[in-house]
C-alpha positions in Angstrom: 8.4 11.2 2.6 7.6 8.6 5.5 7.2 5.2 4.5 3.6 5.2 4.8 3.1 8.0 1.9 5.3 5.7 -0.4 3.2 2.7 0.6 0.3 4.8 -0.4 1.6 6.0 -3.8 2.7 2.4 -5.1 -0.3 0.4 -3.7 -2.9 0.0 -6.4 -5.9 2.5 -5.7 -9.6 0.3 -5.4 -10.3 -1.1 -9.0 21.7 -22.8 -12.3 25.1 -22.0 -14.0 26.2 -24.5 -16.8 29.8 -26.0 -16.1 30.7 -27.7 -19.9 34.6 -27.8 -21.1 36.5 -25.0 -22.5 37.0 -27.1 -26.0 38.5 -24.9 -29.1 36.2 -26.8 -31.2 33.3 -26.0 -29.5 34.3 -22.3 -29.2 34.5 -22.7 -33.4 31.0 -23.8 -33.7 29.9 -21.4 -31.2 31.1 -18.4 -32.6 29.9 -19.6 -36.4 26.7 -19.6 -34.6 27.0 -16.2 -32.8 27.9 -14.6 -36.2 24.8 -16.1 -38.0 22.5 -15.4 -35.5 24.0 -12.1 -35.3 23.8 -11.0 -39.2 19.9 -12.1 -38.2 19.6 -9.2 -36.2 18.4 -11.5 -33.0 18.5 -10.3 -29.5 21.7 -10.3 -28.0 20.2 -12.0 -24.8 18.3 -14.5 -26.9 21.6 -15.3 -28.5 23.3 -15.5 -25.3 20.5 -18.1 -24.2 21.0 -20.2 -27.4 24.3 -20.2 -26.7 24.3 -22.0 -24.1 22.0 -24.9 -25.0 24.3 -25.1 -28.1 27.6 -25.2 -25.8 25.9 -28.3 -23.7 24.8 -29.8 -27.0 28.6 -29.6 -28.3 29.8 -30.7 -25.1 27.7 -34.3 -25.2 28.5 -34.4 -28.9 32.2 -34.6 -28.5 33.2 -35.4 -25.0 30.1 -38.0 -24.8 29.9 -39.3 -28.1 33.4 -38.3 -29.5 31.7 -37.5 -33.0 31.8 -34.4 -34.9 27.9 -32.5 -35.2 28.0 -33.3 -39.3 28.6 -37.5 -38.3 25.7 -37.9 -36.2 23.1 -40.6 -36.8 19.4 -40.7 -35.3 20.3 -42.9 -32.8 23.1 -40.3 -31.6 20.2 -37.1 -31.0 18.1 -40.0 -29.4 20.8 -40.6 -26.9 21.5 -36.6 -26.5 17.5 -36.2 -25.9 17.8 -38.8 -23.4 20.3 -37.4 -21.5 18.0 -34.2 -21.2 15.5 -36.0 -20.0 17.4 -38.7 -17.7 20.2 -37.1 -16.2 19.4 -33.2 -16.6 15.8 -33.7 -15.7 14.8 -31.4 -18.2 11.0 -30.9 -19.0 9.5 -32.0 -22.1 8.8 -27.9 -22.5 12.7 -27.3 -22.3 13.7 -30.5 -24.5 11.5 -29.3 -27.3 13.7 -26.0 -27.1 16.4 -27.6 -27.8 15.2 -29.4 -30.7 13.4 -26.2 -32.4 17.2 -25.0 -31.5 19.1 -27.8 -33.3 16.8 -27.3 -36.4 18.0 -23.2 -36.6 21.6 -24.5 -35.5 22.0 -27.4 -38.7 20.2 -24.9 -41.1 22.6 -22.0 -40.5 25.5 -24.9 -40.1 24.7 -26.3 -43.5 24.5 -29.6 -42.4 21.9 -32.0 -43.3 22.2 -35.0 -41.3 19.4 -33.6 -38.2 16.5 -33.1 -41.0 15.8 -37.1 -40.8 15.8 -37.1 -37.2 13.8 -33.9 -37.2 11.1 -35.7 -39.7 11.0 -38.8 -37.7 10.3 -36.7 -34.4 7.8 -34.9 -36.1 5.8 -38.2 -37.2 6.3 -39.5 -33.9 5.0 -36.4 -32.2 8.1 -36.7 -29.7 8.0 -33.2 -28.9 4.6 -31.9 -28.8 3.5 -34.4 -25.8 4.3 -31.7 -23.2 1.2 -30.0 -21.2 1.4 -26.6 -21.9 1.4 -24.6 -18.4 -0.6 -21.5 -18.3 -0.5 -18.8 -15.6 -3.2 -16.7 -14.1 -3.6 -13.0 -14.1 -2.9 -10.8 -11.5 -5.8 -8.0 -10.6 -5.5 -5.4 -8.5 -6.7 -7.2 -5.3 -3.8 -9.8 -5.7 -1.4 -7.1 -6.7 -2.0 -4.3 -3.5 -1.0 -8.3 -1.4 1.7 -8.8 -3.2 3.4 -5.3 -3.0 2.2 -4.6 1.0 4.0 -8.0 1.7 7.3 -6.7 -0.1 6.6 -3.3 1.6 6.6 -4.9 4.8 9.6 -6.8 4.3 13.2 -5.6 6.3 15.0 -5.7 3.2 16.4 -2.3 2.2 15.6 -2.6 -0.9 11.9 -3.2 -0.4 10.5 0.7 -2.0 12.8 -0.3 -5.0 11.5 -4.0 -5.6 7.5 -2.7 -4.8 8.3 0.1 -7.3 9.3 -2.0 -9.9 6.3 -4.2 -9.3 3.9 -1.5 -9.7 6.0 -0.1 -12.9 5.3 -3.3 -14.3 1.7 -3.2 -13.9 1.2 0.4 -15.1 3.1 0.1 -17.8 2.5 -3.7 -19.2 6.5 -4.2 -19.6 8.3 -7.4 -20.2 10.5 -7.4 -17.1 13.5 -7.2 -19.3 12.0 -4.3 -21.0 11.7 -2.2 -17.6 15.1 -2.9 -16.2 16.7 -1.6 -19.1 14.9 2.0 -19.1 17.4 4.7 -18.7 17.8 8.1 -17.7 17.6 9.4 -21.2 14.4 7.4 -21.9 12.5 9.3 -19.1 10.4 12.1 -19.1 9.5 12.6 -15.3 7.5 15.5 -15.4 4.7 13.8 -18.0 5.6 10.1 -16.4 6.4 8.5 -19.9 8.8 6.0 -20.8 10.4 4.7 -24.0 11.3 1.6 -24.3 14.2 0.2 -26.2 15.5 -2.8 -27.3 12.3 -4.7 -27.3 11.1 -8.5 -28.3 9.3 -6.8 -31.3 12.5 -4.9 -32.4 10.2 -1.4 -32.3 10.7 1.1 -29.6 7.4 2.3 -28.0 6.0 4.6 -25.2 4.6 3.6 -22.2 3.0 5.9 -19.1 2.8 5.2 -15.5 0.0 6.9 -13.2 0.8 9.7 -11.2 1.2 8.2 -7.9 3.6 5.9 -9.0 5.1 8.8 -10.8 5.7 10.4 -7.5 7.2 7.3 -5.8 9.4 7.0 -8.5 10.8 10.7 -8.2 11.4 10.0 -4.6 13.7 7.0 -5.7 15.8 8.2 -7.9 16.5 10.7 -5.8 18.6 7.8 -3.8 20.7 6.7 -7.2 24.3 6.6 -7.1 24.4 7.3 -11.0 22.1 9.5 -12.5 24.2 9.6 -16.1 21.8 9.5 -19.3 22.9 6.0 -19.7 22.2 5.0 -16.4 19.3 2.2 -15.5 16.9 3.9 -13.4 16.1 0.9 -11.3 19.9 0.1 -9.4 21.5 -2.1 -7.4 22.9 -0.4 -4.6 26.8 0.2 -6.4 24.6 1.9 -9.0 24.5 -1.2 -11.3 21.3 -3.0 -13.4 19.7 -5.4 -11.7 19.4 -8.8 -12.7 16.1 -9.8 -13.8 16.2 -13.1 -11.2 16.3 -10.7 -8.6 12.6 -9.6 -9.2 11.7 -13.4 -10.1 13.3 -14.2 -6.9 11.3 -11.6 -4.8 8.3 -12.2 -6.6 7.9 -15.8 -6.7 8.9 -15.6 -3.0 6.1 -12.9 -1.8 3.9 -15.4 -4.1 4.6 -18.5 -1.9 4.1 -16.5 1.3 0.8 -15.2 0.2 -0.3 -18.8 -0.8 0.3 -20.2 2.9 -1.6 -17.2 4.7 -4.2 -18.3 2.3 -4.6 -14.7 0.6 -4.1 -16.5 -2.8 -5.4 -19.7 -3.9 -3.3 -22.7 -3.8 -4.3 -23.6 -7.4 -3.5 -20.2 -8.7 -0.6 -20.2 -10.9 1.0 -16.8 -10.4 4.6 -15.8 -12.1 6.0 -12.1 -12.8 4.3 -12.4 -15.9 1.0 -12.8 -14.7 1.6 -8.8 -13.9 1.8 -8.2 -17.7 -1.3 -10.3 -18.4 -3.5 -8.7 -15.9 -2.3 -5.4 -17.4 -3.8 -6.6 -20.9 -7.2 -8.0 -19.3 -7.6 -4.9 -16.9 -6.8 -2.6 -20.3 -9.5 -4.8 -22.1 -11.8 -4.7 -19.3 -12.2 -1.1 -19.4 -13.0 -0.4 -22.9 -9.7 0.0 -24.2 -9.5 -0.6 -28.0 -7.6 -4.2 -29.1 -5.2 -2.4 -31.3 -4.4 0.5 -28.7 -3.4 -2.4 -26.0 -1.3 -4.3 -28.8 0.6 -1.0 -29.1 1.1 -0.7 -25.5 2.0 -4.2 -25.1 4.2 -3.9 -28.0 2.9 -7.1 -29.5 4.0 -7.2 -33.1 0.8 -8.8 -34.0 -2.9 -8.5 -32.9 -3.1 -12.1 -32.7 -0.8 -12.0 -30.1 -3.3 -9.4 -28.1 -6.4 -11.8 -28.9 -4.8 -14.4 -26.5 -5.6 -11.8 -23.4 -8.9 -10.8 -25.1 -10.0 -14.6 -25.0 -8.6 -15.6 -21.8 -10.0 -17.1 -19.3 -9.5 -14.5 -16.5 -11.2 -12.3 -18.8 -14.2 -14.9 -19.7 -14.9 -15.3 -16.0 -15.0 -11.5 -15.0 -17.3 -11.2 -18.3 -19.6 -13.9 -17.0 -19.9 -12.3 -13.4 -21.4 -9.1 -15.3 -23.4 -11.0 -17.5 -25.2 -13.1 -14.3 -26.1 -9.6 -12.9 -27.7 -9.4 -15.3 -30.2 -12.4 -15.3 
C-alpha cells in the first residue's frame, strides 16, 4: 500500500520531572495516602499525579517549614501557596488543584488543622479567581489540515501518529483510553474496540470508519509485539506510547498551521479538541444525546449537555438559521 493510499484512508472525507528529597518521613505519608486512595478505587494514573503533588507539599513542609503536617497553621499554608505561585510559577488553576487535593489528603489522614485554612480561603474566594480557559472544537476541515501536516513530515512515525489522531476523532476516546487499547480489545473485522480502565470506571465499545480500519490493518502488520496484551499503537521497540509524545506532535502541528494562516491565531486547539469536535459533530448529525453520552463514556448526561450547548455548535446552528431568513 503506497503513501498516497494511506493518506486517502486516514484523511477525513468531506463532511517537567519534579526534584524532591528522598525523605523517609515523606515516604511514610505518601504510602498511607496511596493505600487510602487505592481503597477508594481511584485510578492508578490519578493516584500517581496526586502523589507527585503531595510529595511536593510534604517536601516543603519538612524542608522549608521544618514542621509536621499536623502542626501547620494558617500562615504555613499561606506560605506554601505563595511558594507555588512565586517560585514554581504555577497558575491559579493548578494551585486550585493543590488546594482540592490537600483537602482530600487531610481528610484521609484524619487531621483537622487544614480545615480552618480551607474555610477562610473559601470566604476570601482565594481559589476561585482564576479564569477558566475553554478550548475550541476541531471540525473535519481543521482535522484534515492536521493530518496532512503530520503525513507530510519526514518522521518515520508519521503514519502511526496520524492514525492515532484519526482514531481519536472517530472514536471520541480520551488519548489515554486509545493508547491503552490492546490486541485482545479489538475486532479487526468489524472495526470495534473495547475501552477499559476508563475515567468513569465502566467499559464501553467504540467504532471507527471503514477507511480508518483499513489503514489500521495496514499499520499493525509492522508491530513488533502482536500478543493479546500488547498495545495496538507501539513505539519502535514494541512498547506503549507515552501520551506526551502525541500531545507534543499535535501541539507542534497546531503551531505550524497557525503560522501558515490555516488555523486562526485566536483558536485554542488542544488534543482534547478532537473529543470535543466529535461530540459536536455527532450532535449536529442528529445522534441522540443519550447515545453520544455512551459513545463518549460520560458518567452523567449533564457532561454531554456541555457539548450540546457549546459555542461551536451554537455558531453552526446560527449559520443554518441565517439561511432560512
